[in-house]
Each structure stands twice: as structure tokens, then as C-alpha cells.
C-alpha positions in Angstrom: 70.5 255.8 -20.8 72.2 254.6 -24.2 76.2 254.7 -23.7 76.9 253.5 -27.2 78.8 256.6 -28.0 80.8 256.4 -24.5 84.5 256.4 -25.1 87.4 256.2 -22.8 90.8 258.1 -22.5 93.1 256.0 -19.9 95.6 257.0 -18.1 97.3 253.7 -17.2 99.7 252.9 -13.9 101.0 249.2 -13.3 102.3 249.1 -9.8 103.9 245.8 -9.1 104.0 246.3 -5.2 103.8 248.8 -2.9 107.0 247.9 -1.0 110.1 246.5 -2.8 111.1 244.5 0.1 107.5 242.5 -0.1 107.1 242.0 -4.0 104.0 239.6 -3.4 101.0 242.1 -3.5 99.8 242.0 -7.3 97.5 245.0 -7.0 97.6 247.9 -9.3 96.0 251.4 -9.7 94.0 252.0 -12.9 93.1 255.7 -13.9 91.0 256.7 -16.6 88.2 259.3 -17.8 85.0 258.4 -19.0 83.6 260.2 -22.0 80.1 260.3 -23.8 79.8 261.9 -27.3 83.4 263.5 -26.6 82.2 265.0 -23.2 83.2 264.1 -19.7 81.1 262.3 -17.7 79.8 264.1 -14.6 77.6 261.7 -12.7 77.7 258.1 -11.3 78.8 255.0 -13.1 78.8 251.2 -12.8 82.0 249.7 -14.3 83.4 246.3 -14.9 87.0 245.3 -15.4 88.1 242.0 -17.1 91.8 240.9 -17.9 92.7 239.5 -21.4 95.8 238.0 -23.0 94.8 239.8 -26.4 93.6 243.0 -27.9 90.6 241.0 -29.3 89.4 237.3 -28.5 91.8 235.7 -26.3 91.5 234.0 -23.0 90.3 235.9 -19.9 92.9 235.9 -16.8 91.4 235.9 -13.3 88.1 237.0 -12.4 86.2 240.1 -13.7 86.2 242.8 -11.1 83.3 245.5 -10.4 83.2 249.1 -9.2 79.8 250.2 -8.5 78.3 253.7 -7.9 81.3 255.5 -8.6 80.8 259.3 -8.4 82.7 261.0 -11.5 84.1 264.2 -11.8 85.2 265.6 -15.2 85.0 261.7 -16.2 88.0 260.8 -14.0 87.8 257.8 -12.1 90.5 255.6 -10.0 90.3 252.0 -9.0 92.6 249.2 -7.2 92.4 246.2 -9.4 94.0 242.9 -8.5 93.9 239.8 -11.1 96.2 237.4 -8.8 99.8 236.5 -8.7 99.9 234.7 -12.2 98.0 237.3 -13.8 101.3 239.3 -15.4 104.0 237.0 -16.7 105.8 239.3 -19.1 103.3 238.7 -21.9 101.0 241.5 -23.3 97.8 242.2 -21.2 94.6 244.2 -22.1 91.7 245.2 -20.0 88.3 244.8 -21.5 85.8 247.4 -19.5 81.9 247.5 -19.4 80.2 250.7 -18.2 76.7 252.1 -17.5 75.9 255.6 -16.3 74.0 256.6 -14.1 75.0 253.8 -11.9 72.2 251.3 -11.7 70.5 252.5 -15.0 70.2 250.5 -17.9 72.6 247.8 -19.4 76.2 247.5 -19.5 78.1 248.8 -22.6 81.4 247.3 -23.6 84.1 250.1 -24.3 86.4 249.4 -27.5 89.3 248.8 -27.8 90.6 247.2 -24.8 93.0 249.0 -23.0 96.6 247.7 -22.9 98.2 247.4 -19.8 101.4 249.5 -20.0 103.9 250.7 -17.3 104.1 254.5 -15.9 107.5 255.9 -15.4 107.1 256.2 -11.9 106.3 252.4 -11.7 109.4 251.5 -13.0 111.8 249.4 -10.8 115.4 250.6 -12.0 117.9 247.8 -13.1 120.5 249.3 -10.7 118.0 249.2 -7.3 119.3 247.2 -4.8 118.3 244.6 -3.7 116.6 243.0 -6.4 114.9 239.7 -5.6 115.7 236.7 -8.1 113.1 236.2 -10.5 111.8 239.8 -10.5 110.6 241.4 -13.7 112.0 244.8 -14.3 111.9 247.2 -17.1 114.5 248.5 -19.2 114.9 251.1 -22.1 117.0 248.5 -24.1 117.3 244.9 -25.1 120.7 244.5 -24.0 120.6 242.7 -20.8 123.2 243.8 -18.1 125.3 241.6 -15.9 122.6 239.4 -13.7 119.7 240.0 -15.9 118.3 237.9 -18.8 115.9 239.6 -21.4 112.8 237.6 -21.6 112.1 238.4 -25.2 109.3 240.6 -24.2 108.7 244.2 -24.8 106.1 246.6 -24.2 104.9 249.8 -26.2 105.3 252.8 -23.8 102.6 255.5 -23.4 102.1 258.7 -21.6 98.8 260.4 -21.4 98.1 264.2 -22.4 97.9 266.1 -19.1 96.0 269.4 -18.5 98.1 272.0 -17.5 97.2 275.9 -16.6 94.8 277.4 -18.9 96.1 279.8 -21.5 95.2 283.4 -20.7 92.9 283.5 -24.0 92.0 281.6 -27.0 91.6 282.6 -30.5 88.4 282.3 -32.5 89.8 280.3 -35.2 93.5 279.9 -35.1 96.3 279.8 -32.2 99.9 280.7 -32.5 102.4 279.0 -30.7 106.0 278.5 -30.5 109.1 277.9 -28.0 112.3 279.6 -26.9 114.8 279.6 -24.2 112.7 277.1 -22.4 109.3 278.8 -22.6 106.0 278.3 -24.5 104.8 281.4 -26.3 101.3 282.0 -27.3 99.3 284.2 -29.5 95.4 284.0 -29.8 94.1 284.9 -33.4 92.3 288.2 -33.7 94.1 289.3 -30.5 97.2 290.9 -29.7 97.8 289.4 -26.1 101.2 287.8 -26.2 102.0 285.1 -23.0 104.4 282.9 -22.1 104.4 279.4 -20.2 107.1 278.6 -18.1 107.4 274.7 -17.3 109.4 275.5 -14.1 106.7 277.4 -12.2 103.8 275.6 -14.4 102.3 279.4 -15.1 101.4 281.8 -17.9 102.5 285.2 -17.8 101.6 288.0 -19.7 104.3 289.9 -22.2 104.4 292.8 -24.1 101.3 293.2 -26.5 102.3 292.6 -30.2 101.9 295.7 -32.1 98.9 294.7 -34.4 95.9 292.4 -34.1 96.5 289.6 -36.8 93.9 287.0 -37.6 96.2 284.3 -39.4 99.7 284.9 -38.6 102.6 282.9 -37.6 104.9 282.5 -34.3 108.2 281.3 -34.6 111.3 281.3 -32.3 114.5 281.4 -34.0 118.0 283.0 -32.9 116.7 283.9 -29.3 114.1 285.9 -30.6 110.2 285.1 -31.5 109.1 286.3 -35.1 105.3 287.1 -35.6 105.0 286.7 -39.4 102.2 289.2 -40.8 100.4 287.9 -44.0 99.0 291.1 -44.8 100.8 294.4 -46.3 102.2 295.7 -42.8 105.5 294.6 -41.7 106.0 291.4 -39.3 107.5 291.8 -35.9 110.3 290.4 -33.8 110.2 289.9 -30.0 113.2 290.2 -27.8 112.6 288.5 -24.4 115.2 290.1 -22.8 113.8 293.6 -23.0 110.2 292.5 -23.4 110.0 294.6 -26.5 108.7 294.3 -30.0 110.3 295.8 -33.3 109.4 296.0 -36.9 110.7 293.2 -39.3 110.8 293.0 -42.9 107.5 291.5 -44.8 107.6 288.5 -46.5 108.6 288.7 -50.1 105.5 286.9 -51.2 102.7 288.0 -48.7 100.2 285.4 -48.1 98.3 283.5 -45.1 100.9 280.9 -44.5 102.6 278.0 -42.2 106.0 278.7 -40.6 108.5 276.7 -38.6 112.2 277.2 -37.2 115.0 275.3 -39.3 118.7 275.7 -38.9 117.9 279.2 -37.2 115.8 280.4 -39.8 111.9 281.1 -40.3 110.7 279.2 -43.1 107.3 280.1 -44.2 105.7 277.3 -46.5 102.6 277.5 -48.9 99.5 279.3 -48.0 96.7 281.6 -49.3 96.9 284.2 -51.8 93.4 285.8 -52.8 92.1 283.8 -54.7 94.9 280.9 -55.1 96.6 278.5 -52.7 100.2 278.8 -52.8 103.4 276.6 -52.8 105.7 279.3 -52.2 108.7 278.6 -49.9 110.8 281.3 -48.4 113.2 282.0 -45.2 113.8 284.8 -42.9 117.3 285.3 -41.3 116.7 287.5 -37.9 120.4 288.4 -38.2 120.1 290.1 -41.3 116.4 290.8 -41.3 116.1 289.5 -44.8 114.0 286.9 -46.8 115.3 284.2 -49.3 113.4 282.4 -51.9 113.5 278.6 -51.4 112.4 275.8 -53.5 108.4 275.6 -53.6 106.4 272.9 -51.9 105.6 269.9 -54.4 102.0 270.9 -54.4 99.8 274.0 -53.2 99.0 273.7 -49.6 97.1 275.6 -46.6 97.3 274.9 -43.1 99.8 272.2 -42.9 102.2 272.0 -40.2 106.0 272.8 -40.4 108.2 271.0 -38.1 112.0 270.5 -37.9 113.3 267.2 -37.1 117.0 265.7 -37.4 118.1 268.2 -40.1 115.2 268.4 -42.1 112.1 270.2 -42.2 108.7 268.5 -42.5 105.5 269.8 -44.1 102.6 267.6 -42.9 98.8 267.7 -44.2 97.1 270.6 -44.9 94.6 271.4 -47.4 95.2 271.3 -51.2 94.0 273.6 -54.0 90.6 271.6 -54.5 89.7 272.2 -50.5 90.3 268.7 -49.7 92.1 267.9 -46.4 95.1 265.8 -47.2 97.4 263.0 -45.8 100.9 264.1 -47.9 104.3 264.4 -46.2 107.1 266.7 -47.7 110.3 266.7 -46.4 113.0 269.5 -47.1 116.7 268.5 -47.4 118.8 271.5 -47.3 121.3 270.0 -49.0 120.6 269.9 -52.0 117.6 272.4 -51.0 114.9 270.3 -52.6 111.5 268.9 -51.5 110.2 265.2 -51.6 107.7 263.1 -50.7 107.3 260.6 -47.7 104.9 258.1 -46.1 101.4 259.4 -46.3 99.7 260.3 -42.8 97.4 257.8 -41.1 94.4 260.0 -41.7 93.8 263.3 -43.2 94.8 266.2 -41.1 94.8 270.0 -41.1 94.7 273.0 -38.7 96.9 270.8 -36.2 99.7 271.0 -34.0 103.0 269.5 -34.2 106.3 269.1 -32.8 109.6 267.2 -32.5 110.5 264.7 -29.8 113.3 261.9 -29.5 114.2 262.6 -33.2 110.7 261.9 -34.4 107.7 264.0 -35.7 104.6 264.4 -33.6 101.1 265.7 -35.0 98.0 266.2 -32.9 94.7 267.6 -32.7 93.2 269.6 -35.6 90.4 268.5 -38.2 90.3 265.3 -40.3 87.3 266.5 -42.3 85.2 269.6 -42.4 83.7 270.1 -39.3 85.1 267.1 -37.7 87.9 267.4 -35.1 90.4 264.6 -33.8 92.1 264.0 -30.7 94.6 261.5 -32.0 98.4 261.9 -31.7 100.7 260.4 -34.7 104.4 260.1 -34.6 106.5 259.9 -37.8 109.7 257.8 -37.5 112.1 259.7 -40.2 114.6 256.5 -39.7 111.9 254.0 -41.0 109.4 256.1 -42.9 106.5 254.9 -41.1 103.6 256.5 -38.9 102.4 255.1 -35.9 99.4 256.3 -33.6 99.6 256.8 -29.7 97.0 255.2 -27.6 96.8 258.5 -25.4 94.0 260.7 -26.8 94.1 264.8 -26.3 91.7 265.5 -23.5 90.1 268.4 -25.2 89.1 267.8 -28.7 89.8 270.6 -31.1 90.8 272.5 -34.4 93.1 275.4 -34.8 95.3 274.9 -31.7 98.8 276.0 -31.3 101.3 273.3 -31.2 105.1 273.1 -30.2 107.7 270.9 -28.5 110.2 271.5 -25.6 112.7 269.3 -23.5 110.8 266.1 -24.9 107.7 267.2 -24.0 104.8 268.2 -26.7 102.3 270.9 -26.0 98.9 271.8 -27.3 97.4 275.3 -26.6 93.6 276.8 -27.3 91.5 275.9 -30.4 88.2 275.8 -31.2 85.8 273.2 -29.9 83.0 272.5 -32.6 81.1 274.1 -33.8 82.7 277.3 -32.7 83.6 277.4 -29.0 87.1 278.8 -28.2 88.9 276.9 -25.7 91.9 277.9 -23.5 92.8 274.3 -22.8 96.3 273.7 -22.7 98.0 270.3 -22.2 101.3 268.7 -22.2 102.6 265.3 -23.3 105.7 263.7 -22.0 107.1 261.8 -25.2 107.4 258.0 -24.3 110.5 255.9 -25.3 109.9 253.8 -28.1 109.4 250.5 -26.0 110.4 249.2 -22.4 112.2 245.6 -22.6 111.3 243.1 -19.7 114.2 241.5 -18.0 114.3 238.7 -15.5 116.5 239.0 -12.3 118.8 235.7 -12.2 
């Protein structure tokens, strides 16, 4: 069986030793997911693991290790690897993996790219732990070495995996609306009035009062302790009170349209959209305290199905479709003073119908479509301080377009969506936003 399209979504763990008192064990646990054509492998597999000092080329470190006849369920695998005491010296390391499936059948295929060996949060040795043996390498969130430690000059980019959470109660056929409010994630599938809340504290979804109307292309935004459902049709919009679990009518948009929306400075901003037969650049804001809409400066260009996200006191509109129907890479930022939009660094690739959120002062966009009928499982991060984009190694487990996306307490959430060509999914995933880097310290 050919595995030329076999992909590996890796959950990486590095564990220096099982006991802090005996730091001579150089084994670590590697966890990953094997996929073929985007789907998890559910059969046996043979794999080999080789350690290198470079992403490509470079020198092999230690001996190649083999894991034979592994039985995979949902593509998940766990193996223990040990490349010897000298394998990790603070410099970067990458795993080269080959695989064949079913086990014992056909030739091995090399998976690309090589996977970086990165620290998992629970494997970190705290700088203030005691005792720390002299010469032990530890990790810090800052390059400033505390007393008794020396910064080696090396750092590791951090990553965390997207983790599957309890499935949503339903999924929309084309669009899923998602927001956060008061410590919970809220979800409405398109073409449905089912409204539910996910509580991270209990790791469970709960059905809430039905939305008063079934809407195909609305927006869901939390602001001022209320959740607003923006109705693009001629009827009213609606506001939900979580305290009483009730909905009330709200004033409709001044310019009725299918649009994208987000919370900004306690207001609900609706940006761009579609008014038959044209795309729109209109922007307006809703104040829940006055139940009124205020016109704002329009987007620099007509856009549909981009994401609207507040980061660091500014509002960002990422991607979307332009008035020719092309999926774009544009990023626009709205500064409330003086109340104008301006362009920023382009996205790494075209993206629309995706999720977005804010964490650690950065903009995250994830999932969605990169071209007509082509979904993406990537997660990209925009840093306003440097006006630059980076791509996380972590991939979304269920590749889909039209998901709902939001962020809460340093975590990103993606819910629902469509698996091409038209299969709704209730998959719900969480990503703990990683720090920018870990810095390697040596105990004096």
C-alpha cells in the first residue's frame, strides 16, 4: 500500500528523567498521530525513528530505532525512544520518521518534514526546584539567568498540540457561530436555533435556551456580559442574558447584510459582508447598553467571511473573500484613535471561513479554506509588535471549513465545521497557546 500521502500530526513530549534524583535516564516518550490522505490510520504500522541535528540534511545522532507491528486506533501511537546520554546537549534536534502500513507490507515512506523535539509543559524542570544537580539543563521562559544558572545561548520554539475535547451538541451545515463570555464558550450551528455552552471547568457542553429564530448566516458575539446574535435578515437581532437564560430582541443592523463580527472595547463590530448582489465594506458597531448601532469607517476593501478579532486595543480583519470571489491574504487593522483602518503584513496563505482568537497579545487564525474546496489544518500567529506571521507546527486534528472559533484564558477553541465535500462535524478542539520560546539554562 502506498503511503506517499501519509502525514503525521505530532504531539511531542521530552522527558529528561523519570526521577529528579537520578538524572541518568535519557529516554523520552514520543506521541503522535499517523494520517493517510488526512484521515487517521486504523490498522497496524511499522515505524523507524532517527535523530538528526538539522531540519534537513545534517548528521544523524545515535542509532535508528524501530517500532514494529504497532496497532493504531484513530492514528494514535506512543513509543519510548532513547538515543543515548550525549544525544541532547541543548542544541536543536529533529526526528526523521519512516512508516509503512499495514505492518510488514510494502516499503517504508519517509514522512516530511522532520519533527522538532520540543519540551512539553509537564516535562519542564522548574528553576526553583531543589535540589538541582550541577550541570543539569533546565528551561526558562526568559533569557535572563537567575543566580546559580548560566544561559547557554540556546532556545527552543515551543509548541502545544490541538487536543480533542467533548464533541459539540450539533454542527451547522455551512457555518458555526462561536464566542466566549464569562468563562464559557458559546456555540450556535447554522440553520439551527440550538444554543449551547461549554464550561472548561466541567469539560462539558450544556444546552441553553433556543435562539428565537433559525438563521443561516448570523454572527455570535459576547460583549458587556451578554451574547448577541446578529441577524443578517430583515428581522431583529437578539441578545442573550446568561443569568436568566433568556433571549430578547435587539435593534437590527443599520445596513442589513451577511457579515463577520467580533467584540471590541465592549462593543459588537460588524465588518464587511454581502448585500445581494454585491460584497460590502461597511462597518458599524452595536452598544448593548443603549441598544443602538453607530457607523464606523468602512474596511479598505470589500470582504466576505474574514475573521474579526480584538488584540491589544485594536481590531483585526483577517483574510476573507474579495469582490472577485478570490480568497485573500489581506490583514486590516482598526485603530479607535483616530478611528481608521490600515493594512498590515499579509497572511502566510489565503484563508477564509476560519476561526480566530487572541492569546498572549497575538492574533491566532486557524482552520478554514485556502482555496475553493481546499481546507487547511494550519494555525498561524500574527505578532502586532513585529508585524510578522509565524506558523505553528501543531495541526488541527479535524480539518474543516466554516468552524466557529474563539479564545478564552490563553486557550484557542475551534468547534464544528464541514469536512469536504459536505460532511458536518461536531469536532471540538482546544489549543493552549504556547509561549514564544523556552531558554535553556545550565546549573552552575
